GULO-246010 format. One record per atom (N, C-alpha, C): x, y negated, z; residue in one letter. Coordinates in steps of 0.2 Angstrom, whole numbers, padded with zeros to 4 digits, always signed. Atoms other than C-alpha are relative to their C-alpha. Last residue first. Layout:
XYZa ...
! end
This chain:
+0003+0004-0005i -0077+0085-0052i -0007-0002-0002i +0000-0003-0006l -0070+0100-0061l -0004-0005+0005l +0004-0005+0000a -0075+0094-0078a -0001+0004+0007a +0007+0002-0001q -0067+0078-0075q -0005+0005+0000q +0001+0003-0007y -0050+0086-0072y -0008-0002+0001y +0000-0006-0004a -0051+0096-0088a -0001-0002+0007a +0006-0004+0001k -0056+0081-0098k -0001+0006+0005k +0005+0005-0003l -0041+0071-0091l -0007+0004+0000l -0001-0001-0007a -0029+0086-0095a -0005-0004+0004a +0003-0007-0001a -0036+0086-0113a +0001+0001+0008a +0007+0000+0000l -0034+0067-0114l -0003+0007+0002l +0003+0004-0005v -0016+0068-0108v -0008+0000+0000v +0000-0004-0006d -0012+0082-0120d -0003-0004+0006d +0006-0005+0000a -0019+0071-0134a +0001+0005+0006a +0006+0003-0002y -0008+0057-0128y -0006+0005-0001y +0001+0001-0007e +0007+0068-0128e -0006-0003+0002e +0001-0007-0003k +0005+0073-0146k -0001+0000+0008k +0007-0002+0002q +0002+0055-0151q -0001+0007+0003q +0005+0004-0005a +0017+0049-0141a -0007+0003-0002a +0000-0003-0007l +0028+0063-0149l -0005-0003+0004l +0003-0007+0000a +0022+0058-0167a +0000+0003+0007a +0007-0001+0002l +0025+0040-0164l -0003+0007+0001l +0001-0005+0006e +0042+0040-0156e -0007+0001-0001e +0003+0003+0006k +0046+0024-0146k -0001+0005-0006k -0004-0002+0005k +0057+0033-0133k -0002-0003-0007k -0007+0003-0001k +0049+0023-0119k +0005+0002-0006k +0001+0007+0001c +0032+0028-0126c +0007-0004+0001c +0001+0001+0007a +0037+0046-0126a -0001-0007-0003a -0007-0001+0002l +0043+0044-0108l +0000+0000-0008l -0004+0006-0002d +0026+0037-0103d +0007+0000-0003d +0002+0005+0004l +0017+0051-0112l +0004-0007+0001l -0003-0002+0007s +0027+0064-0103s -0002-0006-0005s -0008+0001+0000d +0024+0055-0086d +0003+0002-0007d -0001+0008+0000i +0005+0054-0090i +0007-0001+0000i +0001+0002+0007e +0006+0073-0094e +0000-0007-0001e -0005-0003+0003k +0013+0077-0077k +0000-0002-0008k -0005+0005-0002w +0000+0066-0069w +0007+0002-0004w +0002+0006+0004f -0014+0076-0078f +0006-0005+0001f -0001-0001+0007k -0006+0093-0073k -0001-0007-0003k -0007-0001+0002a -0004+0088-0055a +0001+0000-0007a -0003+0007-0001y -0022+0082-0054y +0007+0000-0001y +0001+0004+0005a -0028+0098-0062a +0003-0007+0000a -0004-0003+0006k -0019+0109-0050k -0001-0005-0006k -0007+0002-0001a -0026+0098-0035a +0005+0002-0006a -0001+0007+0001c -0043+0100-0042c +0007-0002+0001c +0001+0001+0008e -0042+0119-0044e +0001-0008-0001e -0006-0002+0003a -0036+0120-0026a +0000-0001-0007a -0006+0004-0001k -0049+0109-0019k +0006+0002-0003k -0005-0004+0002n -0064+0118-0026n +0007-0004+0000n +0001-0007-0002s -0078+0111-0016s +0006+0004-0002s +0003-0005+0005a -0072+0093-0019a +0000+0007+0004a +0007-0002-0001q -0071+0081-0004q -0003+0005-0005q +0001-0001-0007k -0052+0079-0002k -0007+0003+0001k -0003-0007-0002n -0050+0080-0021n -0002+0002+0007n +0005-0004+0003i -0061+0064-0023i +0002+0008+0001i +0006+0000-0005a -0050+0055-0011a -0005+0004-0003a -0002-0003-0006l -0034+0061-0021l -0006+0000+0005l +0000-0007+0001m -0042+0056-0037m +0002+0004+0006m +0007-0003+0001n -0046+0039-0031n +0000+0007-0001n +0004+0000-0007a -0029+0036-0024a -0007+0002-0001a -0002-0005-0005k -0021+0042-0040k -0003+0000+0006k +0003-0006+0002m -0032+0031-0051m +0003+0006+0004m +0007+0000-0001t -0028+0015-0041t -0003+0007-0002t +0000-0001-0007y -0009+0019-0041y -0008+0000+0002y -0003-0006-0003a -0008+0023-0059a -0002+0000+0007a +0005-0004-0003q -0020+0009-0066q +0002+0006+0004q +0005+0004-0004g -0008-0004-0070g -0005+0004+0004g -0002+0001-0007r +0005+0009-0074r -0004-0005+0004r -0001-0006-0004l -0005+0016-0088l +0002-0002+0007l +0007-0002-0002n -0010-0001-0095n +0000+0006+0004n +0003+0005-0004d +0008-0007-0095d -0007+0002+0003d -0004-0001-0007r +0015+0008-0103r -0003-0004+0005r +0002-0006-0002v +0002+0007-0117v +0003+0001+0007v +0007+0001-0002l +0005-0012-0119l -0003+0007+0003l +0000+0003-0006w +0024-0009-0120w -0007-0001+0003w -0002-0005-0006w +0022+0004-0133w +0000-0004+0007w -0001+0005-0006t +0012-0006-0145t +0002+0003+0006t -0007+0001-0003k +0016+0006-0159k +0001-0005+0005k -0003+0006+0002s -0001+0003-0168s +0007-0001+0002s +0000+0000+0008d -0006+0021-0167d +0003-0006-0002d -0005-0005+0002i -0001+0021-0148i +0000+0000-0008i -0007+0003-0001n -0011+0005-0145n +0006+0005-0002n -0002+0005+0005k -0026+0012-0154k +0006-0003+0001k -0001-0003+0007g -0026+0028-0144g +0002-0005-0005g -0007+0001+0002q -0025+0019-0127q +0002+0002-0007q +0000+0005+0005s -0044+0018-0124s +0007-0002-0003s +0003-0003+0006e -0045+0035-0115e +0000-0006-0006e -0005-0005+0002v -0033+0029-0101v -0003+0002-0007v -0006+0003+0002i -0043+0013-0099i +0005+0005-0003i +0002+0004+0007t -0060+0022-0099t +0007-0003-0002t +0000-0005+0006s -0052+0035-0086s -0002-0004-0006s -0007-0002+0002s -0047+0020-0075s +0000+0005-0005s -0003+0006+0003v -0065+0013-0075v +0007+0002-0002v +0003+0000+0006a -0072+0031-0071a +0003-0006-0004a -0003-0005+0004f -0060+0033-0057f -0003+0000-0007f -0007+0002+0001a -0066+0017-0049a +0004+0004-0005a +0001+0006+0005a -0084+0023-0050a +0007-0003-0002a +0002-0003+0007k -0079+0040-0043k -0001-0006-0005k -0006-0003+0004e -0069+0031-0029e -0002+0003-0006e -0004+0006+0002r -0085+0020-0024r +0007+0003-0004r +0004+0003+0005v -0096+0036-0023v +0004-0006-0003v -0005+0002+0006v -0083+0045-0013v -0004-0003-0006v +0004+0005+0005d -0093+0045+0004d +0005-0002-0006d +0004-0004+0005t -0085+0060+0013t -0004-0004-0005t -0005-0003+0005e -0071+0049+0020e -0004+0005-0004e -0002+0004+0005y -0083+0037+0028y +0004+0003-0005y +0002-0002+0007g -0092+0050+0038g +0002-0004-0006g +0000-0007+0000t -0092+0041+0055t -0002+0002-0007t -0002-0002+0006a -0088+0023+0053a +0000+0007-0001a +0004+0002+0005l -0099+0017+0067l +0002+0002-0007l -0005+0003+0005i -0091+0027+0081i -0004-0002-0007i -0002-0005+0005p -0105+0028+0094p +0005-0003-0005p +0004+0002+0006g -0105+0018+0110g +0002+0005-0006g +0007-0002+0000d -0093+0017+0125d -0003-0001-0007d +0004+0004-0005t -0074+0015+0121t -0007+0003+0000t +0007+0003+0002k -0064+0027+0111k -0003-0003+0006k +0006-0004-0002a -0046+0029+0117a -0006-0003-0002a +0002+0000-0007y -0033+0019+0108y -0006+0004+0001y -0005-0003-0004g -0024+0021+0091g -0001+0000+0008g -0006+0004+0000y -0035+0010+0081y +0005+0002+0005y +0001+0006+0004t -0050+0020+0087t +0006-0004+0000t -0003+0006-0001s -0049+0037+0095s -0001-0005-0005s +0003+0004-0006d -0060+0052+0097d +0004-0006+0002d +0007+0003+0001k -0056+0059+0080k -0003-0004+0005k +0005-0005+0001g -0037+0060+0083g -0007-0003-0001g +0001-0002+0007s -0024+0049+0091s -0006+0005-0001s +0004-0006+0002k -0023+0040+0107k +0000+0001-0007k +0002-0001+0006p -0010+0028+0115p -0004+0006-0002p -0005-0001+0006g -0009+0026+0133g -0003+0000-0007g +0001-0006+0003g -0022+0029+0147g +0005+0001-0006g +0001-0006-0005v -0023+0011+0152v -0002+0006-0004v +0007-0001-0002q -0017+0000+0138q +0000+0006+0005q +0000-0005-0006f +0002-0002+0136f -0007+0000+0004f +0000-0007+0002p +0003-0009+0119p -0001+0005+0005p -0005-0004-0003s -0003-0026+0125s +0000+0008-0002s -0005-0001+0005s -0014-0036+0114s +0006+0004+0002s +0003-0004+0005i -0029-0033+0125i +0006+0001-0006i +0003+0004+0005a -0019-0040+0140a -0002+0005-0006a -0005+0002+0005t -0017-0029+0155t -0003-0003-0006t -0001-0006+0005g -0029-0029+0169g +0005-0003-0005g -0007-0002+0001g -0028-0043+0182g +0002+0006-0004g -0003-0002-0006r -0046-0045+0188r +0007+0002+0000r -0002+0006-0004q -0052-0055+0173q +0003+0002+0007q +0001-0002-0007d -0052-0039+0162d +0003-0006+0004d +0007-0001-0001l -0054-0044+0144l -0001+0001+0007l +0002-0006-0004s -0037-0052+0143s -0007+0001+0000s +0006-0003+0003f -0034-0064+0128f -0002+0006+0005f +0005+0005+0003i -0023-0077+0137i -0006+0004-0002i +0005-0005+0000d -0012-0065+0148d -0006-0004-0002d +0006+0004-0001i +0004-0074+0146i -0006+0004-0002i +0003-0002-0007k +0018-0061+0148k -0006-0004+0001k -0001+0005-0005s +0022-0062+0129s -0003+0002+0007s +0005+0006-0001f +0022-0047+0119f +0002-0004+0005f +0001+0002-0006q +0037-0035+0113q -0006-0006+0000q +0004-0004-0004g +0036-0025+0098g -0002-0003+0007g +0006-0002+0004a +0051-0032+0090a -0004+0004+0004a -0001-0005+0004k +0063-0040+0103k -0007+0002-0004k +0005-0006-0001a +0060-0057+0109a +0002+0006-0005a -0004-0006+0000s +0075-0069+0109s -0004+0006+0001s +0003-0005-0003a +0068-0086+0104a +0004+0007+0000a +0004-0003+0004s +0080-0100+0100s -0003+0006+0004s +0007+0000-0003q +0087-0111+0113q -0005+0004-0004q +0001-0004-0006a +0105-0107+0110a -0007+0001+0002a +0000-0007+0002a +0104-0113+0092a -0001+0005+0006a +0006-0002+0003s +0098-0130+0098s +0000+0008-0002s +0005-0001-0005l +0112-0131+0110l -0007+0002-0003l -0001-0006-0005g +0125-0127+0097g -0005+0001+0005g +0001-0006+0004f +0118-0139+0084f +0001+0006+0005f +0007-0001+0001v +0117-0153+0097v -0002+0006-0004v +0003-0001-0007a +0135-0150+0102a -0007+0001-0001a -0002-0007-0001a +0141-0149+0084a -0003+0002+0006a +0005-0004+0004g +0132-0166+0081g +0001+0008+0001g +0007+0001-0003a +0140-0174+0096a -0004+0005-0004a +0001-0004-0006r +0157-0167+0090r -0007+0000+0003r +0000-0007+0002a +0155-0174+0073a +0000+0004+0006a +0006-0002+0003f +0149-0191+0080f +0000+0008-0003f +0005+0000-0005l +0164-0193+0091l -0007+0003-0002l -0001-0006-0005d +0176-0188+0078d -0005+0001+0005d +0002-0006+0004r +0168-0200+0066r +0001+0006+0004r +0007+0000+0000r +0169-0214+0080r -0002+0007-0004r +0003-0002-0006n +0187-0210+0083n -0008+0001+0000n -0001-0007+0000v +0191-0211+0065v -0002+0003+0007v +0005-0003+0004s +0182-0228+0064s +0002+0008+0000s +0007+0000-0003e +0192-0234+0079e -0005+0004-0004e +0000-0005-0005e +0209-0229+0072e -0007+0000+0004e +0000-0007+0003l +0206-0238+0056l -0001+0005+0005l +0007-0001+0003m +0202-0254+0066m -0001+0007-0003m 
! end
């Protein structure tokens, strides 16, 4: 009886291993960037390539006469001039500037973590907005210098808050506000 149960266990263990081995062998083996050969979403019913295929007729295109990496099709480009419209970026920059300008009370109360958190929360948005504004500015070189100076001062303020030195943080915050005003005067 004992021998029978061992044989059953052995049998079930081997069967389980075989099922696991077969299921592992049946997994998909497509390489990154490969598409299936099923042509479900084809625009050309006469046997053209699928729209999801990276091998479109004419190959990939870049530049102003391309859309999403392909050659431009018939019709006008609808998003022409979107880079020159920086109204939204200026509005977002104004919000970020207000947040930076309101950190004085947090510095005076030595709430270092909140100052650093507020500055970091706006950093990427503010940088992106400033770069977009700089691209359309008539005085690009001056704006780029003011941008670099402002972010250097922000880094210095962040370090002062990390060190938790009130006098240094207040001095660096004054420098940040001066650099911000200089940048705002240029735009």
